[in-house]
TORBA-655166 format. One record per residue (C-alpha): residue in one letter; x, z negated, y; residue number from 1. Coordinates in Angstrom, 1 decimal, decimal comma. Each point is the difference from the previous one (the first is absolute). Example, Ala and Ser with C-alpha at 12.3 -4.5 7.8 and 13.67 -1.06 7.14 Angstrom:
NODE   rest        x        z        y    nr
NODE      A     12,3     -7,8     -4,5     1
NODE      S      1,4      0,7      3,4     2
end
This chain:
NODE   rest        x        z        y    nr
NODE      M     -6,4     14,8    -22,0     1
NODE      N      2,4      0,3     -2,9     2
NODE      P      2,2     -3,1     -0,4     3
NODE      S      2,5      2,0     -2,1     4
NODE      A      0,4      2,8      2,7     5
NODE      A      3,5      1,1      0,8     6
NODE      A      2,0     -2,4      2,1     7
NODE      P      3,6      0,0      1,3     8
NODE      D      2,6     -0,6     -2,6     9
NODE      P      1,4     -3,5      0,6    10
NODE      A      3,4      1,6     -0,1    11
NODE      I     -0,8      2,1      3,2    12
NODE      V     -1,8     -2,7      1,9    13
NODE      D      2,1     -0,4      3,2    14
NODE      K      1,1     -3,6      0,2    15
NODE      R      2,2      0,3      3,1    16
NODE      L     -0,9     -2,5      2,6    17
NODE      F     -0,6      2,5      2,8    18
NODE      S     -1,1      3,0     -2,1    19
NODE      A     -3,3      0,5      1,8    20
NODE      L      1,5     -0,3      3,5    21
NODE      K      2,4      2,9     -0,9    22
NODE      V     -3,1      2,3      0,0    23
NODE      K     -0,3      1,2      3,7    24
NODE      D     -3,7      0,2      0,1    25
NODE      Y     -0,4     -3,4     -1,5    26
NODE      L      2,4     -1,4      2,6    27
NODE      Y     -2,2      1,4      2,8    28
NODE      L     -3,1     -1,5     -1,7    29
NODE      W      1,8     -3,3     -0,5    30
NODE      L      1,1     -0,1      3,7    31
NODE      G     -3,6      0,6      1,0    32
NODE      M     -1,2     -2,8     -2,2    33
NODE      L      2,7     -2,3      1,4    34
NODE      G     -1,2      0,8      3,6    35
NODE      S     -3,6     -0,8     -0,8    36
NODE      A      0,9     -3,1     -2,0    37
NODE      F      2,1     -1,3      2,9    38
NODE      A     -3,0      0,6      2,3    39
NODE      M     -2,5     -1,7     -2,2    40
NODE      N      2,2     -3,1     -0,7    41
NODE      M      0,8     -0,4      3,7    42
NODE      Q     -3,7      0,4      0,8    43
NODE      L     -0,9     -2,6     -2,6    44
NODE      V      2,2     -2,6      1,8    45
NODE      A     -1,1      1,0      3,5    46
NODE      Q     -3,7      0,2     -0,6    47
NODE      G      0,0     -3,0     -2,3    48
NODE      W      1,8     -2,1      2,7    49
NODE      L     -2,1      1,1      2,9    50
NODE      V     -3,4     -0,2     -1,9    51
NODE      Y      0,8     -3,5     -1,1    52
NODE      E      1,1     -1,0      3,5    53
NODE      M     -3,3      1,5      1,3    54
NODE      T     -2,3     -1,5     -2,6    55
NODE      S      1,8     -2,9     -1,9    56
NODE      S     -2,1      1,1     -3,0    57
NODE      P      1,3      1,0     -3,5    58
NODE      I     -3,3      1,6     -0,7    59
NODE      Q      0,5      2,3      3,1    60
NODE      L      3,3      1,1     -1,5    61
NODE      T     -1,9      0,7     -3,2    62
NODE      W     -2,4      2,3      1,9    63
NODE      V      2,9      2,0      1,5    64
NODE      T      1,3      0,5     -3,5    65
NODE      L     -3,5      0,9     -1,2    66
NODE      A     -0,3      2,7      2,7    67
NODE      F      3,3      1,6     -1,3    68
NODE      M     -0,9     -0,3     -3,7    69
NODE      L     -3,7      1,1     -0,1    70
NODE      P      0,8      3,7      0,8    71
NODE      Q      2,0      0,1     -3,2    72
NODE      V     -3,3     -0,6     -1,9    73
NODE      F     -2,0      2,5      2,1    74
NODE      F      2,5      2,9      0,5    75
NODE      S      2,8     -0,1     -2,6    76
NODE      L     -2,1      2,1     -2,5    77
NODE      I     -0,3      2,6      2,7    78
NODE      G      3,7     -0,2      0,4    79
NODE      G      0,5      0,5     -3,7    80
NODE      V     -2,1      3,2     -0,1    81
NODE      L      1,8      1,3      3,1    82
NODE      A      3,4     -0,7     -1,7    83
NODE      D     -1,0      2,2     -3,0    84
NODE      R     -1,7      2,7      2,1    85
NODE      V      2,1      0,6      3,2    86
NODE      R      3,6      0,2      1,0    87
NODE      K      1,4     -3,5      0,0    88
NODE      K      2,8      0,3      2,6    89
NODE      P     -2,3      0,4      3,1    90
NODE      L     -2,3     -2,7     -1,2    91
NODE      I      2,9     -2,5     -0,4    92
NODE      G      1,8      1,1      3,2    93
NODE      W     -2,8      0,0      2,5    94
NODE      S     -1,6     -3,3     -1,0    95
NODE      P      2,8     -2,3      1,4    96
NODE      I      0,1      2,2      3,1    97
NODE      A     -3,7     -0,8      0,5    98
NODE      N      0,8     -3,7     -0,6    99
NODE      G      2,7      0,2      2,7   100
NODE      I     -2,5      1,4      2,5   101
NODE      A     -2,5     -2,8     -0,7   102
NODE      T      2,8     -2,6      0,2   103
NODE      V      1,0      1,3      3,4   104
NODE      Y     -3,5     -0,5      1,2   105
NODE      L      0,0     -3,6     -1,4   106
NODE      T      3,4     -0,6      1,7   107
NODE      V     -1,5      0,9      3,4   108
NODE      I     -2,9     -2,5     -0,5   109
NODE      I      2,4     -2,7     -1,1   110
NODE      F      2,2      0,4      3,1   111
NODE      S     -3,1      0,0      2,2   112
NODE      G     -0,9     -3,5     -1,3   113
NODE      D     -3,5      1,1     -0,9   114
NODE      V      0,6      0,1     -3,8   115
NODE      V     -2,6     -1,9     -2,1   116
NODE      F     -0,4     -0,7     -3,7   117
NODE      W     -2,2      3,1     -0,6   118
NODE      H      2,7      2,3      1,2   119
NODE      F      2,1     -1,0     -3,0   120
NODE      V     -2,9      0,4     -2,3   121
NODE      A     -0,7      3,6      1,2   122
NODE      I      3,6      1,1     -0,1   123
NODE      G      0,4     -1,6     -3,4   124
NODE      F     -3,0      1,9     -1,3   125
NODE      L      1,5      3,3      1,3   126
NODE      N      3,4     -0,9     -1,6   127
NODE      G     -1,6     -0,7     -3,3   128
NODE      T     -2,1      3,2      0,1   129
NODE      L      3,0      2,2      0,6   130
NODE      M      2,0     -1,8     -2,7   131
NODE      A     -2,9      0,5     -2,5   132
NODE      L     -0,1      3,7      0,7   133
NODE      S      3,8      0,6     -0,2   134
NODE      I      1,5     -2,5     -2,5   135
NODE      P     -1,4      1,7     -3,1   136
NODE      A      1,6      3,3      1,1   137
NODE      R      3,3     -1,8      0,8   138
NODE      T      0,2     -1,7     -3,4   139
NODE      A     -1,1      3,1     -1,9   140
NODE      L      2,7      2,1      1,8   141
NODE      I      2,8     -2,1     -1,3   142
NODE      P      0,1      1,3     -3,7   143
NODE      E     -0,3      3,5      1,3   144
NODE      I      3,2     -0,5      2,1   145
NODE      V      2,2     -2,1     -2,3   146
NODE      G     -1,3      0,8     -3,5   147
NODE      E     -1,1     -2,5     -2,6   148
NODE      H      3,6     -0,8     -1,0   149
NODE      R      0,5     -1,7      3,4   150
NODE      I     -3,4     -1,5      0,4   151
NODE      F      0,9     -3,7     -0,6   152
NODE      N      2,9      0,4      2,4   153
NODE      A     -2,1      1,7      2,7   154
NODE      M     -2,8     -2,6     -0,3   155
NODE      A      2,5     -2,8      0,2   156
NODE      F      1,4      1,5      3,2   157
NODE      N     -3,5      0,4      1,3   158
NODE      T     -0,5     -3,7     -0,4   159
NODE      A      3,5     -0,6      1,4   160
NODE      A     -1,0      1,9      3,2   161
NODE      W     -3,0     -2,3      0,4   162
NODE      N      2,1     -3,1     -0,7   163
NODE      L      3,0      1,0      2,1   164
NODE      S     -2,5      0,0      2,8   165
NODE      R     -1,0     -3,5     -0,9   166
NODE      I      3,6     -1,1      0,6   167
NODE      L      0,5      1,6      3,4   168
NODE      G     -3,5      0,7      1,3   169
NODE      P     -1,4     -3,6      0,2   170
NODE      A      3,3     -1,4      1,2   171
NODE      L      0,1      2,5      2,8   172
NODE      A     -3,6     -0,5      0,9   173
NODE      G      0,3     -3,8      0,0   174
NODE      F      3,2      0,1      2,0   175
NODE      M     -1,5      2,4      2,6   176
NODE      I     -3,1     -2,2      0,4   177
NODE      A      2,1     -3,2      0,4   178
NODE      Q      2,6      1,5      2,3   179
NODE      I     -1,8      2,5      2,2   180
NODE      A     -2,8     -2,5      0,8   181
NODE      D      2,7     -2,6      0,9   182
NODE      G     -1,5     -2,7     -2,0   183
NODE      D     -3,7      0,6      1,0   184
NODE      T     -1,5      0,6     -3,4   185
NODE      T     -3,4      0,6      1,4   186
NODE      S      1,2      2,9      2,1   187
NODE      T     -1,0      3,6     -1,0   188
NODE      F      3,1      1,4      1,7   189
NODE      G      2,3     -0,5     -3,0   190
NODE      V     -2,6      1,3     -2,4   191
NODE      G     -0,5      3,1      2,2   192
NODE      W      3,6      1,0     -0,3   193
NODE      V     -0,2     -0,5     -3,8   194
NODE      Y     -2,8      2,6      0,0   195
NODE      V      2,1      2,4      2,0   196
NODE      V      2,5      0,0     -2,8   197
NODE      I     -2,7      0,3     -2,6   198
NODE      S     -1,4      3,1      1,7   199
NODE      G      3,5      1,6     -0,1   200
NODE      L      0,3     -0,8     -3,7   201
NODE      Y     -3,3      1,7     -0,8   202
NODE      F      1,1      3,2      1,8   203
NODE      F      3,4     -0,1     -1,8   204
NODE      S     -1,8     -0,3     -3,4   205
NODE      G     -2,2      3,0      0,7   206
NODE      V      2,9      2,3      1,1   207
NODE      S      2,1     -1,0     -3,0   208
NODE      V     -2,7      1,1     -2,4   209
NODE      L     -0,6      3,2      1,8   210
NODE      L      3,7      0,9     -0,7   211
NODE      I     -0,7      0,2     -3,8   212
NODE      S      0,3      3,5     -1,3   213
NODE      H     -2,3     -0,6     -3,1   214
NODE      A     -3,5      0,6      1,3   215
NODE      G     -1,7     -1,9     -2,8   216
NODE      N     -2,4      2,9     -0,8   217
NODE      P     -3,2     -1,1     -1,8   218
NODE      T      0,1     -0,2     -3,8   219
NODE      N     -3,7     -0,4     -0,6   220
NODE      I     -1,3      3,5      0,0   221
NODE      T     -3,7     -0,5     -0,9   222
NODE      Q     -3,5      1,1      0,9   223
NODE      N     -1,2     -3,6     -0,2   224
NODE      S     -1,5     -1,7      3,0   225
NODE      P      1,9     -2,9      1,6   226
NODE      L     -2,5     -2,4     -1,5   227
NODE      Q      0,6      1,5     -3,5   228
NODE      D      3,8     -0,4      0,5   229
NODE      T     -0,5     -3,6      1,0   230
NODE      V     -2,2     -0,7     -3,1   231
NODE      E      2,6      1,7     -2,2   232
NODE      G      2,7     -2,3      1,4   233
NODE      L     -2,1     -3,1     -0,6   234
NODE      R     -0,7      1,1     -3,6   235
NODE      Y      3,7      0,7     -0,6   236
NODE      V      0,8     -3,7      0,9   237
NODE      I     -2,9     -1,4     -2,0   238
NODE      D      0,9      2,1     -3,1   239
NODE      S      3,7     -1,1      0,1   240
NODE      P      0,6     -3,5     -1,1   241
NODE      I      3,6      0,2      1,3   242
NODE      V     -0,8      1,5      3,5   243
NODE      G     -3,1     -2,2      0,4   244
NODE      G      1,9     -3,1     -1,1   245
NODE      L      3,0      0,7      2,3   246
NODE      I     -2,4      0,4      3,0   247
NODE      L     -1,7     -3,3     -0,9   248
NODE      L      3,3     -1,8     -0,2   249
NODE      S      0,8      1,4      3,5   250
NODE      I     -3,3     -1,2      1,4   251
NODE      L      0,6     -3,6     -0,9   252
NODE      P      3,0     -0,6      2,2   253
NODE      F     -1,7      1,8      2,9   254
NODE      L     -3,0     -2,4     -0,4   255
NODE      F      2,0     -3,2     -0,4   256
NODE      G      3,7      0,7      0,5   257
NODE      L      0,0      1,4      3,5   258
NODE      S     -2,0     -2,8      1,6   259
NODE      I      3,3     -1,3      1,2   260
NODE      N      0,3      3,1      2,3   261
NODE      T     -3,2     -0,8      1,8   262
NODE      L      0,5     -3,8      0,2   263
NODE      L      3,7     -0,1      0,7   264
NODE      P     -0,4     -0,2      3,8   265
NODE      A     -2,4     -2,9     -0,4   266
NODE      F      2,3     -1,7     -2,6   267
NODE      N      3,0      0,4      2,3   268
NODE      T     -1,8     -1,6      3,0   269
NODE      D     -2,0     -2,7     -1,7   270
NODE      V      2,1     -1,1     -3,0   271
NODE      L      3,6      0,8      1,1   272
NODE      L     -0,8     -0,6      3,7   273
NODE      A      2,2      3,0      0,9   274
NODE      G      0,0      2,9      2,4   275
NODE      P      0,1      3,8     -0,3   276
NODE      D      3,7      0,2     -0,7   277
NODE      T     -0,5     -2,2     -3,1   278
NODE      L     -3,0      2,2     -1,0   279
NODE      G      2,3      3,0      0,2   280
NODE      L      2,7     -1,8     -2,2   281
NODE      L     -2,6     -0,8     -2,7   282
NODE      M     -1,1      3,6     -0,2   283
NODE      T      3,6      1,0      0,0   284
NODE      G      0,6     -2,3     -2,9   285
NODE      M     -2,7      1,7     -1,9   286
NODE      G      1,6      3,4      0,8   287
NODE      I      3,4     -1,2     -1,1   288
NODE      G     -1,4     -0,9     -3,4   289
NODE      A     -2,0      3,2     -0,2   290
NODE      I      2,9      2,3      0,8   291
NODE      A      2,0     -1,7     -2,7   292
NODE      G     -2,9      0,5     -2,5   293
NODE      S     -0,3      3,7      1,0   294
NODE      L      3,7      0,6     -0,5   295
NODE      V     -0,1     -1,7     -3,4   296
NODE      L     -2,9      2,2     -1,1   297
NODE      A      1,8      3,1      1,3   298
NODE      K      2,6     -0,5     -2,6   299
NODE      L     -2,4     -0,9     -2,8   300
NODE      S     -1,6      3,4     -0,8   301
NODE      G      0,8     -0,5     -3,6   302
NODE      L     -1,3     -3,6     -0,3   303
NODE      R     -2,0     -0,6     -3,2   304
NODE      R     -3,3     -1,9     -0,3   305
NODE      K     -1,1      0,7      3,5   306
NODE      G     -3,5     -1,1     -0,8   307
NODE      I      1,1     -3,6     -0,7   308
NODE      W      2,3      0,0      3,1   309
NODE      L     -3,0      1,2      2,1   310
NODE      I     -2,2     -2,8     -1,2   311
NODE      S      2,7     -2,6      0,3   312
NODE      T      0,7      0,9      3,7   313
NODE      N     -3,7     -0,3      0,7   314
NODE      I      0,1     -3,5     -1,3   315
NODE      L      3,2     -0,9      1,9   316
NODE      W     -1,5      1,4      3,2   317
NODE      G     -3,0     -2,3     -0,3   318
NODE      L      2,2     -3,1     -0,7   319
NODE      A      2,1      0,8      3,0   320
NODE      V     -3,1      0,2      2,3   321
NODE      A     -1,3     -3,3     -1,3   322
NODE      L      3,4     -1,7      0,4   323
NODE      F      0,4      1,4      3,6   324
NODE      G     -3,3     -1,6      0,9   325
NODE      L      1,4     -3,4     -1,0   326
NODE      T      3,2      0,3      2,1   327
NODE      S      0,3     -1,8      3,3   328
NODE      T      3,6      0,8      1,1   329
NODE      F      1,5      3,3      1,2   330
NODE      I      2,8      0,0     -2,6   331
NODE      W     -2,4     -0,3     -2,9   332
NODE      A     -2,5      2,4      1,5   333
NODE      F      2,8      2,6      0,6   334
NODE      S      1,3     -0,4     -3,6   335
NODE      V     -3,4      0,3     -1,6   336
NODE      I     -1,1      3,0      2,1   337
NODE      S      3,3      1,8     -0,8   338
NODE      F     -0,6     -0,4     -3,7   339
NODE      M     -3,6      1,2      0,5   340
NODE      G      1,4      3,1      1,7   341
NODE      F      2,3      0,6     -2,9   342
NODE      V     -2,6     -0,1     -2,8   343
NODE      S     -2,7      1,8      2,1   344
NODE      A      2,3      2,9      0,7   345
NODE      I      0,8      0,5     -3,7   346
NODE      N     -3,7     -0,4     -0,9   347
NODE      M     -1,3      2,5      2,6   348
NODE      S      2,7      2,7     -0,6   349
NODE      M     -0,3     -0,2     -3,8   350
NODE      N     -3,8      0,1      0,1   351
NODE      R     -0,1      3,1      2,3   352
NODE      S      2,6      1,8     -2,0   353
NODE      L     -1,7     -0,6     -3,3   354
NODE      V     -3,3      1,3      1,4   355
NODE      Q      1,7      3,1      1,3   356
NODE      L      1,6      0,7     -3,4   357
NODE      Q     -3,3     -0,4     -1,9   358
NODE      V     -2,0      2,4      2,2   359
NODE      D     -0,1      3,8     -0,1   360
NODE      Q      1,4      1,7      3,1   361
NODE      H     -3,3      1,6      1,1   362
NODE      M     -1,7     -3,5      0,0   363
NODE      R      2,7     -2,0      1,7   364
NODE      G     -1,6      0,1      3,5   365
NODE      R     -3,3     -1,3     -1,2   366
NODE      I      1,4     -2,6     -2,3   367
NODE      M      2,3     -1,4      2,7   368
NODE      S     -3,0     -0,1      2,3   369
NODE      I     -2,0     -2,1     -2,5   370
NODE      D      3,1     -2,3     -0,2   371
NODE      L      0,0     -0,2      3,8   372
NODE      M     -3,7     -0,5      0,2   373
NODE      S      0,2     -2,9     -2,4   374
NODE      H      2,5     -1,6      2,3   375
NODE      G     -2,6      0,1      2,7   376
NODE      L     -1,9     -2,6     -2,0   377
NODE      M      2,5     -2,5      1,4   378
NODE      P     -2,6     -1,6      2,3   379
NODE      I     -2,0     -1,1     -3,0   380
NODE      G      2,9     -2,3     -0,8   381
NODE      I      1,2     -0,8      3,5   382
NODE      L     -3,4     -0,9      1,5   383
NODE      P     -0,6     -3,0     -2,3   384
NODE      I      3,7     -1,0      0,3   385
NODE      G     -0,3      0,2      3,7   386
NODE      Y     -3,1     -2,2     -0,1   387
NODE      I      2,0     -2,6     -2,0   388
NODE      A      2,8      0,2      2,5   389
NODE      E     -2,4     -0,5      2,9   390
NODE      H     -2,0     -2,9     -1,5   391
NODE      V      2,5     -1,8     -2,3   392
NODE      S      3,6      1,0      0,9   393
NODE      I      2,2      3,0      0,1   394
NODE      S      2,1     -1,5     -2,8   395
NODE      A     -3,1     -0,4     -2,2   396
NODE      G     -1,0      3,6      0,6   397
NODE      L      3,4      1,4     -1,0   398
NODE      A      0,3     -2,3     -3,1   399
NODE      T     -3,5      1,0     -1,1   400
NODE      S      0,8      3,7      0,5   401
NODE      G      3,2     -0,2     -2,2   402
NODE      I     -1,7     -1,9     -2,8   403
NODE      I     -2,8      2,5     -0,2   404
NODE      L      2,5      2,9     -0,2   405
NODE      V      1,8     -1,7     -2,9   406
NODE      L     -3,3     -0,7     -1,9   407
NODE      T     -1,5      3,5      0,5   408
NODE      T      3,2      1,7     -1,0   409
NODE      V      0,2     -2,0     -3,3   410
NODE      I     -3,7      1,0     -0,7   411
NODE      A      0,7      3,7      0,8   412
NODE      A      3,2      0,0     -2,1   413
NODE      I     -2,0     -1,2     -3,0   414
NODE      A     -2,6      2,6      0,5   415
NODE      L      2,4      2,9      0,5   416
NODE      P      2,1      0,6     -3,1   417
NODE      A      0,8      3,6      1,0   418
NODE      V      1,8     -1,3      3,1   419
NODE      R      1,9     -2,7     -1,9   420
NODE      Q      1,3      2,7     -2,4   421
NODE      I      1,4      2,3      2,8   422
NODE      D      3,7      0,5     -0,8   423
NODE      T      2,1      2,3      2,3   424
NODE      G     -3,1      1,2      1,8   425
NODE      Y      0,4      3,7     -0,8   426
NODE      R     -2,9      1,4     -2,0   427
NODE      R      1,8      0,1     -3,3   428
NODE      G      1,6     -3,4      0,6   429
end
């Protein structure tokens, strides 16, 4: 990789707020992502609430998360090789449709009243596997559609799609559970209707992607075996202090910054003594902050010293998690989780954009799969945090998680001068 390779002239970088969404194919891709994101965020509330009602165990919530995350370790590298070898559109489009079919099956079981903890583990594993196989292709397709001069804008709206779903998805799921069950929070009836909506959203996502005209034809024309392609991708990351450093800095928040996503149902019940509607509001607060962060980044394509900004948002993310763990009232919890959403959205969008810009096109699928695989390491962080939450307190688990994120980020920043020196993010800057 040549750091001085040609990059978009700063004068032609499209800084309009909605520049990426004006590209028709990207709009279809974005709508598909929005549908899947809504489905996943509604599912997070519904399954989190029902599993905790069934088990009253934070560690059981952790195992459901583990079932979803582990496939990212096992299958994302396969997804990366596929992204560089096959047409991307069918891979991206049919995966959510398969998820929709599986969700319909789970919906029937929930309505029957025969649902058990292991059903959520099995469906979570399937959801995680399909995501691992399709997300590298989805991410690698974006620069092909919008061009590098719109990459920061497009990645910001990618994050915005996810975080817009945090605003409406959890609130809708919490409202449905509370209202349809008529106050009986142990009933599976309300959760069942949430899953009906989730199924429809997965089908909408798949159809939207299949409307894209850009096929995403393979860019990796090679006689290498899939294993050789995988090894080539791993060496690419190891040999690049910038790409490797960016991926490391993205791993740390997934290890210790997202513990709040797993433990939030338990925190809501045991610390705030609240119900599913409050849980939905807290996740909505995170979404409000995150959508604001995404829109801010969408206008900051020309921001300088992005490496320093990336490290700083990592640290702020950790401080917010620790502070959230120390809150005991809804107002403070809502305020802190909204700020956390703001800094985390800027951090994730900026990191993913910088990685895309530093990687050659024919390698993007594999590099993004390595990035996704590294996020599957989340259980390494969440399992001990879940243990602390179970045996000490949920507040102690969250505070510990945030402090570890701050300390590991500082250590990584000291060890990664190449990342600290990133300026505009384009290869010559």
